[in-house]
Phi, psi and omega in degrees: 000225186274348184257152185286140170126091171256349186100349187266346177292150179312308185300324181290317186291324181294315177290326181293328176292308180306318174303302178303316175299317181288324179279337167304322185270334187223065180304145178081000183299150170280142184224140170238124173256104180269126185076047190296337178063234180279010172088001190307315182288316179296325175291319180289328180294314178299317180288331177280359172110008175300153180269262180281135179231123173236135176241130176244150173203145177276359178257119180299326178293326172296326180292317180297321175292325180293314178306309182303317180298322183300309184299312183293334176264359179072026184261120174255167172082007173255126180268114171260132194215150168266008180302144174293144186310319181296340180268354176284127186278139176088179176244167187232140181291329173228129181241128185246132168216101183255072183223167182306152187298314180304319186287326179299319184299307182302321180269003179315306182295329179285316182301310186294329178289339174269358177275116174252357188211270185244138180241129180237119182248127177221182189087015189246120174284151179307316183293341176276349188306306183302324177292318172296313178307313173312311182300323183268336173291320180298342181267002178098001174285154181248120181308144185235359182137158178225137182231123179258139176214114182058236184262007182254146179236150170247131180251122184251143184223156169247142172291147175278000000 
């Protein structure tokens, strides 16, 4: 429909692999999906056994479509919100942000503050990886790996 995110893009598949791995090792973990779009990552997290799941997006149409997708897929218990990241309560075991590199750099302090365990970043092209990584290590996060698919890279971090 009108919001970005069908699950077919390299960045989405990179994130889905991280969600699957993390929740396989941490069933019931809390998950925050920043820039949720159609809610693909948040819905997958809930289906894979996450506890609290919140998906945020600054586009009200995306939030409405994510809610609709939850209903169409029979997934209950995901909170989709148009709240600003700083207004989302608490920290999360897994924080996902599949958004453009320049936005990730801008949001680095807020994303780092929400992360109590693992942070997964996508939407990053290989030449942008070092700049994005520096923004998050400057927030006290520890690099935890990089995964490449096509021209896209996923950056993983641990909270210290």
